[in-house]
Phi, psi and omega in degrees: 000132181297146178246129176279129177262108186258153176280112177261155176293130180276340177208159191306320184268005179293128180244335183201168177211156175253134177281106181287316184197137171276134179262356178225168177228163176304134181099345180284139173279139179226158175239156179303132182093351180283132175297131180241342180205152173260121181250142180243123176242182179288351181243327188216159164253127193228138172273108181283132187251150174292145178260357182218163171272148176155206180239137177291111180278321181200143172256126188264341180234140182282158172302147180076004175284139173257128187223144178284161175305143177093353177290156175272120181275319185204168177235130179240137180207208179269153178303134179083352180286146176245156181215139175269114184262011183304310182294322179295317179295320178296317177298317177301313180301319179294318178295317179294317179298317180297319179295313180296321178297316179298317179295318177296320179296316177299318180297315179296322181291332182254356183273147176261353178241149180296145178235133176287139174259152182251132173273137182234113173285319177207129182275146177289168182298341181285351177090008178136176185286323182263119179260120182210150176290157177304321179296320178294320178298318180297313179298318179299318178298314183296325184259005181056047179259131177279110184298335180291348179264359184256136175267119182282143178248002180281185180305128179066022180083013180293140178279129178245171180298334179292334180286342183264000000 
């Protein structure tokens, strides 16, 4: 039976992480404790480990995606096994949308200028239109900076704390 590999909080105040790099690909065999992804939070860069032995059946989020705690990052199962990830992807979209809505609400509550909100029927795997590290998002909230006005210099145009 396939196992969902979910993003757990690495420390009590952790709310999200950015997938810096996948260390495995779909079809790769993994063992419990093996690093499968590099995660970037506002405090640490962490090698996220598999919790089970098996084969990576599917990776659900792309590198450089910022995702809230509890999303399903990947599915691990037996070789040759198939899995329907439709419900997992929908749950991920709902969690990402809820996180982005909360961040937009916080921004609107602390902003002195109007901010356009974006309606999302379904969010892309990148986690939204503005790609930024969790640390950059935190700094932007603290300084009331609209991330959509910043040009990112990180990987793939991601906004980093150095850009702020």
